[in-house]
TISE-942263 format. One record per residue: residue number from 1; residue in one letter; x, y, z of N, C-alpha, C in turn. Coordinates in pm, 1 decimal. Layout:
# TISE-942263
    nr   rest        n.X        n.Y        n.Z       ca.X       ca.Y       ca.Z        c.X        c.Y        c.Z
   NUM      A          X          Y          Z          X          Y          Z          X          Y          Z
...
END
This chain:
# TISE-942263
    nr   rest        n.X        n.Y        n.Z       ca.X       ca.Y       ca.Z        c.X        c.Y        c.Z
     1      G     6616.3     7710.2     8182.8     6565.1     7736.3     8342.7     6667.6     7930.8     8376.4
     2      H     6604.4     7974.7     8470.5     6594.8     8136.8     8466.1     6681.5     8115.5     8629.0
     3      A     6711.3     8270.5     8682.8     6761.2     8276.8     8746.4     6664.0     8465.6     8770.0
     4      Q     6602.7     8540.3     8864.2     6637.0     8681.2     8906.8     6622.5     8753.6     9015.0
     5      V     6746.6     8828.8     9003.5     6807.8     8906.3     9114.5     6808.4     9103.3     9128.0
     6      L     6747.2     9107.0     9225.4     6756.9     9257.3     9227.1     6852.2     9284.3     9255.3
     7      I     6904.4     9407.3     9229.2     7062.4     9455.9     9237.4     7050.5     9624.8     9301.5
     8      N     7090.9     9642.7     9309.1     7100.0     9846.9     9421.8     7223.1     9850.8     9338.8
     9      V     7211.8    10004.9     9231.9     7416.8    10036.6     9168.5     7362.6    10169.0     9214.2
    10      N     7475.2    10274.2     9322.6     7498.2    10374.3     9371.6     7494.4    10518.4     9251.8
    11      P     7504.5    10641.8     9308.2     7501.9    10673.5     9178.8     7621.5    10708.5     9129.8
    12      G     7761.3    10592.7     9169.3     7852.0    10633.7     9124.5     7827.9    10500.7     9040.5
    13      G     7747.2    10438.2     9013.3     7744.9    10339.5     8933.8     7838.6    10205.2     8979.3
    14      E     7818.7    10197.1     9128.5     7931.2    10097.2     9194.1     7772.4     9997.1     9253.5
    15      L     7833.2     9867.5     9188.3     7674.8     9778.3     9300.9     7682.1     9791.9     9456.6
    16      V     7602.2     9815.8     9512.3     7564.2     9834.1     9637.8     7537.7     9707.0     9702.8
    17      D     7429.6     9623.5     9622.4     7411.1     9462.8     9667.9     7283.0     9394.8     9597.3
    18      W     7268.3     9301.0     9612.2     7150.2     9275.5     9511.1     7103.8     9104.5     9665.0
    19      Y     7011.7     9059.1     9580.7     6928.7     8999.9     9606.8     6860.1     8880.6     9504.3
    20      V     6891.0     8755.7     9530.8     6824.4     8662.6     9495.9     6685.9     8595.1     9529.1
    21      V     6586.6     8660.4     9362.1     6435.9     8609.6     9398.7     6367.3     8567.7     9366.8
    22      G     6440.2     8451.9     9266.3     6343.2     8348.7     9199.3     6457.8     8319.1     9155.0
    23      Y     6446.9     8152.0     9148.5     6537.6     8047.4     9043.6     6518.6     7935.6     8974.5
    24      S     6522.6     7885.9     8923.9     6457.9     7704.6     8879.6     6580.0     7639.6     8926.9
    25      R     6672.4     7704.2     8894.1     6808.2     7592.9     9011.5     6887.5     7674.1     9088.3
    26      P     6948.7     7621.7     9172.1     7040.7     7683.2     9280.6     7162.5     7764.0     9177.8
    27      E     7214.6     7641.8     9122.3     7327.4     7722.2     9038.8     7366.0     7861.4     8929.6
    28      F     7223.5     7840.3     8845.2     7164.3     7932.3     8839.1     7125.5     8089.2     8896.0
    29      A     7095.7     8042.0     8999.7     7132.8     8158.6     9105.0     7264.6     8200.1     9127.8
    30      E     7345.7     8123.0     9098.9     7502.2     8116.4     9221.2     7531.6     8203.9     9047.6
    31      A     7534.5     8136.2     8900.9     7617.8     8205.3     8827.6     7589.0     8315.8     8788.4
    32      A     7419.7     8395.0     8801.4     7392.7     8530.4     8751.9     7484.0     8580.8     8879.1
    33      V     7441.4     8542.2     9005.6     7553.7     8627.4     9085.0     7678.9     8661.0     9060.7
    34      T     7773.7     8562.7     9032.1     7879.9     8582.3     8971.9     7904.8     8662.4     8871.9
    35      A     7815.4     8646.4     8809.9     7836.5     8746.4     8609.7     7773.9     8870.4     8645.6
    36      I     7674.2     8913.6     8780.4     7674.7     9056.5     8814.0     7765.4     9134.8     8889.5
    37      R     7889.8     9038.2     8943.1     7948.8     9088.3     9056.7     8071.9     9135.2     8965.6
    38      K     8082.1     9092.8     8827.1     8167.7     9171.5     8744.7     8137.4     9275.4     8643.3
    39      W     8015.7     9271.8     8639.9     7977.8     9388.9     8583.2     8029.3     9538.4     8559.3
    40      R     8027.4     9621.8     8561.9     8015.9     9734.8     8550.9     7853.3     9845.5     8478.1
    41      F     7861.0     9902.9     8586.8     7725.4     9935.0     8559.1     7705.6    10135.7     8546.3
    42      D     7656.3    10183.1     8498.5     7640.5    10342.2     8433.1     7514.5    10350.3     8546.1
    43      P     7442.1    10488.9     8639.7     7428.7    10487.7     8772.1     7243.2    10582.3     8639.0
    44      G     7205.1    10499.8     8751.5     7048.6    10604.5     8642.5     7047.2    10757.4     8683.9
    45      R     6978.2    10780.4     8614.1     6973.3    10926.5     8568.8     6822.7    10979.2     8623.1
    46      L     6832.0    11098.5     8702.9     6674.0    11192.9     8699.8     6725.3    11326.1     8710.2
    47      N     6662.4    11380.2     8588.1     6667.5    11479.5     8612.5     6819.0    11574.4     8551.9
    48      G     6941.9    11430.0     8496.2     7034.8    11464.6     8455.9     7123.4    11428.3     8575.4
    49      E     7086.4    11425.6     8723.9     7121.9    11407.0     8831.8     7131.6    11275.2     8853.8
    50      A     7264.2    11205.1     8879.1     7279.5    11085.1     8889.7     7196.5    10988.6     9027.6
    51      I     7149.9    10879.8     8982.7     7077.1    10883.6     9206.3     7080.8    10662.9     9163.9
    52      S     7070.8    10678.8     9269.6     7079.9    10503.6     9279.2     6962.5    10455.9     9251.9
    53      V     6947.9    10323.0     9211.1     6868.8    10253.4     9139.5     6823.5    10122.4     9217.0
    54      T     6697.0    10041.5     9237.6     6698.0     9917.5     9240.8     6604.5     9918.3     9105.6
    55      T     6692.0     9770.3     9065.6     6585.9     9714.7     8922.8     6639.3     9589.5     8982.9
    56      E     6536.2     9473.3     8908.9     6569.5     9327.5     8841.3     6648.2     9304.5     8723.1
    57      V     6714.1     9208.5     8704.0     6792.1     9135.8     8653.7     6731.4     8984.0     8666.4
    58      L     6710.4     8958.9     8498.4     6599.6     8820.5     8514.8     6670.9     8786.0     8417.2
    59      F     6781.5     8617.2     8435.8     6862.5     8566.4     8343.2     6827.0     8451.9     8268.2
    60      R     6798.7     8415.2     8144.3     6735.0     8327.7     8063.6     6855.2     8228.5     8055.6
    61      Y     6863.2     8045.6     8092.0     6901.0     7971.3     8076.9     6871.0     7918.3     7923.7
    62      E     6950.4     7887.1     7818.7     6835.1     7849.1     7689.3     6896.0     7751.9     7660.0
    63      G     6933.0     7645.3     7578.9     7016.4     7606.1     7471.9     7161.5     7566.7     7482.7
    64      G     7212.3     7631.1     7599.2     7382.7     7610.3     7626.9     7401.3     7775.0     7610.1
    65      R     7270.0     7879.2     7577.5     7326.2     7973.7     7575.9     7253.6     8066.7     7700.7
    66      V     7323.9     8236.1     7753.1     7282.7     8322.3     7847.9     7183.7     8432.7     7821.4
    67      M     7076.1     8432.0     7814.4     7030.7     8573.2     7770.4     6946.9     8637.5     7887.7
    68      F     6988.3     8760.7     7943.8     6929.3     8789.0     8064.9     6886.8     9013.1     7996.6
    69      A     6788.6     9044.3     8073.0     6662.3     9107.7     8055.0     6623.5     9168.5     8186.4
    70      Q     6651.6     9340.1     8190.0     6677.5     9418.4     8281.7     6559.0     9511.1     8283.3
    71      T     6479.9     9483.1     8362.6     6320.4     9535.5     8446.6     6306.5     9646.2     8521.7
    72      A     6269.5     9778.3     8495.4     6366.3     9931.4     8520.2     6228.1     9892.9     8565.2
    73      G     6220.3    10005.1     8717.7     6101.2    10009.3     8804.8     6046.6     9923.5     8892.5
    74      T     6114.6     9771.3     8903.3     6095.4     9639.4     8963.3     6075.8     9721.7     9150.5
    75      T     5970.7     9675.1     9204.3     5976.9     9647.3     9352.9     5989.6     9551.1     9374.0
    76      I     5968.8     9554.0     9505.7     5987.3     9424.8     9626.7     5879.7     9410.7     9626.6
    77      S     5794.0     9499.2     9654.9     5624.0     9373.0     9640.5     5574.8     9309.8     9551.7
    78      A     5676.4     9288.0     9424.3     5608.0     9214.7     9275.8     5676.5     9082.3     9308.2
    79      F     5794.9     9063.0     9448.3     5863.0     8946.4     9475.7     5752.4     8916.9     9590.7
    80      V     5710.4     8881.6     9671.8     5590.8     8873.7     9775.8     5520.9     8729.8     9731.6
    81      D     5519.5     8650.9     9727.6     5465.8     8551.4     9696.6     5414.8     8372.9     9780.5
    82      D     5322.5     8406.0     9869.4     5325.3     8311.3     9969.1     5265.3     8139.9     9982.8
    83      R     5277.1     8158.5     9804.5     5244.2     8038.3     9757.1     5352.3     7909.4     9739.9
    84      E     5424.7     7929.2     9775.5     5549.8     7837.6     9810.3     5692.1     7890.2     9871.0
    85      P     5641.1     7867.4     9997.4     5702.4     7914.8    10139.4     5840.5     7828.0    10127.3
    86      N     5885.7     7708.4    10060.8     5996.1     7643.3    10054.9     6066.7     7687.0     9997.4
    87      R     6063.7     7784.1     9876.5     6176.4     7797.0     9820.4     6261.1     7892.9     9911.9
    88      D     6442.6     7854.9     9833.9     6497.7     7941.3     9936.3     6510.6     8078.1     9887.9
    89      F     6434.0     8132.5     9798.5     6469.3     8303.9     9782.2     6350.4     8328.9     9832.7
    90      H     6246.6     8339.2     9932.3     6116.7     8330.6     9909.3     6124.6     8480.4    10056.1
    91      I     6058.4     8522.3     9968.2     6036.3     8655.9    10044.5     5902.8     8671.4    10045.0
    92      A     5821.7     8677.8    10227.9     5682.4     8667.5    10287.4     5631.3     8759.2    10303.3
    93      S     5530.9     8783.5    10282.3     5483.3     8845.5    10343.4     5431.3     8892.0    10476.0
    94      L     5451.8     8998.5    10527.6     5435.9     9049.7    10704.8     5308.1     9003.2    10737.8
    95      H     5191.6     8956.5    10708.6     5052.8     8906.1    10716.2     5029.0     8792.2    10769.3
    96      N     5183.0     8680.9    10671.1     5188.3     8533.5    10681.8     5263.9     8445.8    10767.9
    97      L     5297.3     8610.7    10892.9     5470.8     8542.6    10928.7     5406.9     8520.7    11073.3
    98      D     5439.0     8384.4    11130.1     5419.5     8384.0    11255.5     5517.1     8475.5    11385.4
    99      R     5636.3     8507.0    11364.5     5698.6     8642.9    11452.6     5712.3     8754.2    11324.8
   100      L     5632.0     8839.7    11372.6     5742.5     8973.6    11286.7     5840.8     9061.5    11371.0
   101      P     5932.2     9098.0    11224.3     6087.7     9098.5    11254.7     6013.9     9264.7    11373.0
   102      V     6096.4     9227.3    11431.8     6159.7     9342.7    11550.8     6310.1     9437.1    11573.3
   103      P     6329.6     9515.7    11520.0     6445.9     9589.4    11561.4     6531.5     9512.0    11641.8
   104      R     6625.0     9527.3    11643.4     6719.2     9493.8    11741.0     6835.9     9608.5    11711.3
   105      F     6798.6     9744.9    11655.5     6892.5     9843.2    11689.7     6819.2     9923.8    11518.9
   106      N     6778.5    10010.9    11544.8     6740.1    10120.8    11460.5     6799.2    10302.3    11520.4
   107      K     6832.2    10303.2    11404.8     6937.5    10439.2    11403.2     6841.1    10549.1    11362.6
   108      K     6774.6    10640.0    11465.9     6678.2    10716.2    11367.3     6790.4    10873.5    11269.2
   109      P     6724.3    10920.8    11135.5     6806.7    10932.4    11029.9     6886.9    11106.3    11152.7
   110      S     6992.6    11104.8    11071.2     7060.5    11276.0    11134.0     6935.1    11358.5    11003.0
   111      Y     6903.6    11477.3    11090.4     6816.2    11607.1    11064.9     6940.0    11716.4    11073.2
   112      P     7034.6    11735.7    11000.6     7102.0    11852.6    11010.1     7000.8    12003.5    11034.2
   113      E     7081.2    12044.2    11143.0     7028.6    12215.1    11129.2     7028.6    12291.9    11024.2
   114      S     7069.2    12306.6    10934.2     7138.5    12326.2    10804.2     6953.2    12312.6    10761.4
   115      L     6910.9    12179.2    10707.0     6775.4    12176.0    10684.9     6687.0    12204.0    10771.7
   116      E     6692.9    12222.1    10853.0     6592.2    12280.3    10940.6     6576.7    12442.8    10866.9
   117      K     6701.0    12482.6    10921.3     6685.3    12615.9    10947.8     6631.6    12680.6    10735.5
   118      A     6659.5    12583.1    10679.7     6601.9    12647.3    10541.7     6431.1    12547.9    10525.9
   119      G     6403.4    12491.0    10640.2     6265.7    12492.6    10585.5     6220.5    12355.8    10546.1
   120      V     6331.3    12264.0    10544.3     6307.0    12155.3    10408.4     6262.9    12023.7    10565.0
   121      T     6110.2    12057.0    10519.6     6054.3    11911.1    10597.4     5955.8    11789.6    10509.6
   122      G     5914.0    11765.0    10561.2     5873.4    11634.4    10465.3     5846.5    11485.6    10555.5
   123      H     5849.3    11380.8    10465.8     5820.3    11241.8    10435.4     5905.3    11201.3    10372.6
   124      V     5914.9    11039.1    10408.4     6023.0    10970.5    10315.1     5958.7    10810.8    10397.5
   125      L     5938.5    10783.4    10253.1     5879.8    10605.0    10257.8     5991.3    10501.5    10166.6
   126      I     6009.8    10443.8    10271.2     6138.3    10339.6    10258.8     6115.8    10193.6    10204.0
   127      E     6121.8    10129.8    10143.2     6087.4     9999.0    10137.4     6214.4     9935.6    10128.0
   128      F     6171.8     9803.7    10128.8     6292.2     9706.6    10227.5     6307.8     9592.7    10226.7
   129      I     6408.7     9449.9    10188.7     6352.8     9361.2    10229.3     6447.4     9326.1    10393.1
   130      I     6369.1     9279.2    10461.6     6386.8     9214.6    10612.4     6487.4     9084.5    10506.3
   131      D     6605.4     9034.6    10536.9     6658.3     8892.4    10531.6     6621.9     8772.3    10613.5
   132      S     6689.6     8660.2    10613.8     6618.4     8577.1    10696.3     6725.9     8590.4    10815.3
   133      E     6853.6     8653.3    10791.7     6936.0     8726.3    10910.2     6903.2     8839.4    10977.3
   134      G     6811.4     8906.7    10956.0     6741.5     8992.9    11004.9     6834.9     9117.1    10963.6
   135      R     6871.5     9144.1    10832.4     6929.9     9244.5    10789.0     6862.5     9316.6    10686.5
   136      V     6849.7     9460.0    10677.7     6855.3     9532.5    10568.9     6864.1     9487.0    10463.4
   137      R     6782.5     9440.5    10364.3     6880.6     9496.3    10250.9     6776.1     9620.9    10144.6
   138      L     6848.5     9589.6    10001.4     6784.5     9677.2     9889.9     6712.5     9798.3     9960.3
   139      P     6696.3     9905.9    10040.9     6647.3    10018.2    10087.7     6595.0    10104.9     9909.7
   140      T     6443.0    10108.5     9916.7     6472.1    10186.1     9800.7     6370.7    10305.6     9833.2
   141      V     6367.0    10397.8     9796.3     6259.0    10521.4     9771.7     6142.1    10524.2     9729.5
   142      V     6083.7    10506.8     9812.6     5856.6    10486.8     9757.6     5866.3    10651.8     9720.9
   143      S     5853.8    10664.8     9776.0     5830.9    10867.4     9745.5     5923.4    10911.7     9899.4
   144      A     5909.2    11075.1     9854.3     5970.9    11179.6     9938.3     5968.7    11311.5     9896.7
   145      D     5945.3    11381.0     9997.5     5923.6    11490.4     9981.0     6030.5    11596.7     9918.1
   146      H     6132.2    11554.2     9968.6     6243.2    11654.8     9921.9     6372.1    11485.8     9935.0
   147      V     6444.8    11529.7     9806.9     6588.9    11409.6     9787.1     6678.3    11397.3     9897.3
   148      E     6720.3    11505.4     9953.1     6753.8    11563.1    10066.8     6753.2    11467.6    10185.9
   149      L     6618.8    11451.0    10207.4     6582.0    11378.5    10329.6     6558.4    11202.9    10283.1
   150      A     6532.2    11241.2    10146.8     6555.8    11040.6    10082.2     6679.0    11020.1    10140.8
   151      S     6782.6    11065.7    10113.5     6952.7    10994.0    10125.3     6908.9    11032.3    10260.8
   152      L     6920.5    11105.6    10341.5     6985.0    11078.7    10519.5     6826.8    10929.0    10552.2
   153      A     6712.1    10912.3    10528.7     6671.3    10771.7    10550.1     6743.9    10683.7    10486.6
   154      I     6759.0    10674.1    10380.0     6865.6    10554.9    10333.7     6987.6    10552.8    10399.9
   155      V     7044.1    10590.0    10470.9     7140.0    10631.1    10582.7     7115.2    10563.5    10689.3
   156      A     7026.9    10623.7    10700.9     7004.3    10515.0    10850.7     6980.3    10398.0    10857.0
   157      I     6900.3    10407.7    10803.5     6757.1    10253.5    10746.9     6872.7    10123.1    10747.8
   158      K     6973.1    10125.1    10667.4     7121.5    10083.1    10587.9     7173.1    10009.7    10764.3
   159      E     7157.0    10075.9    10867.6     7233.4     9977.5    11015.9     7162.2     9942.2    11066.9
   160      W     6982.8     9958.9    11045.6     6880.5     9910.5    11112.6     6904.6     9737.9    11084.6
   161      T     6923.5     9653.1    11160.7     6881.7     9537.9    11179.4     6749.5     9448.2    11282.4
   162      F     6702.6     9374.6    11296.5     6591.0     9349.1    11329.1     6603.4     9136.2    11382.3
   163      Y     6506.0     9151.9    11474.5     6543.6     8996.9    11533.7     6446.2     8942.1    11429.1
   164      P     6456.2     8800.2    11287.5     6487.8     8761.1    11199.8     6312.8     8739.8    11233.8
   165      P     6238.6     8760.8    11073.4     6104.7     8737.5    11038.1     6070.7     8554.8    11084.6
   166      V     5983.9     8479.0    11108.9     5990.7     8355.2    11107.1     5831.4     8331.9    11089.6
   167      R     5870.9     8243.4    11018.0     5746.6     8185.2    10945.0     5787.7     8016.5    10909.5
   168      E     5670.5     7957.0    11014.6     5614.4     7741.1    11028.8     5771.5     7751.4    11095.3
   169      G     5871.7     7848.5    11193.7     5913.5     7767.1    11202.3     6080.4     7812.0    11202.7
   170      A     6087.3     7846.2    11057.3     6231.0     7858.8    11006.3     6174.0     8059.7    10932.4
   171      H     6329.6     8097.4    10992.9     6373.2     8194.7    10944.9     6360.3     8269.8    10799.9
   172      V     6293.5     8367.8    10728.1     6262.5     8389.0    10649.9     6269.6     8581.0    10571.0
   173      A     6261.7     8554.6    10506.4     6311.3     8703.3    10424.7     6144.9     8756.9    10430.9
   174      T     6171.4     8900.1    10438.0     6010.8     8961.5    10424.1     6049.8     9078.9    10359.5
   175      R     5897.8     9139.9    10306.7     5918.9     9307.2    10258.6     5932.1     9381.9    10344.2
   176      A     5943.1     9474.2    10395.2     5900.5     9569.4    10509.7     5861.0     9732.3    10459.4
   177      Q     5803.5     9835.7    10525.1     5840.5     9975.4    10455.1     5840.6    10013.3    10585.9
   178      Q     5876.4    10181.5    10588.9     5933.3    10240.5    10711.3     5853.9    10349.5    10652.4
   179      R     5816.9    10470.7    10702.6     5800.5    10624.0    10674.5     5851.3    10715.1    10795.6
   180      F     5970.9    10776.5    10736.1     6032.8    10849.6    10832.3     5985.6    11015.8    10827.7
   181      N     5926.8    11088.1    10928.8     5912.0    11223.4    10911.3     5994.1    11324.6    10966.9
   182      F     6025.2    11359.6    10877.9     6108.2    11515.7    10901.0     6084.9    11680.3    10912.1
   183      G     6111.8    11714.2    11030.2     6045.4    11870.7    11106.4     6072.6    11875.8    11219.2
   184      P     6100.6    11961.3    11272.8     6142.3    12079.9    11397.0     6064.0    11933.6    11541.2
END
């Protein structure tokens, strides 16, 4: 069998969040999460700087052994699948929902005066999962004009909550994106 888990590790090497996106048996998913929570991580690096990373870990259970593989650069989009809507780990696409997720609480990112005075402006695109309870999970920077702005957007979106997305009368998880514009 197998279990697939998306994980987010912060620049300090700490596991921040995880989300099960696939499994062949529920007990495989539980075992994978239990293992991941015990692991220690080295942070991702970009140009020598520690960065936050979201990636997939795939566990394969075969012949009494456990094998795992990490897939670098995994995007949440890869796990949106409308073919099997009754899976516990299903991530529905927005266009197949009966009710779109509506924000309950959305905080604007802070835009420090120091960045404004320095002329730091631009856009940040964040991809994330809205889980079946309306919480934001695994926010990931898709693109950003400046790393400082990306950090501000991530901090803000982690506080957002939504009325849960609904498909066929049940709360489901979905993938969403949010663009933030920073400027005077």
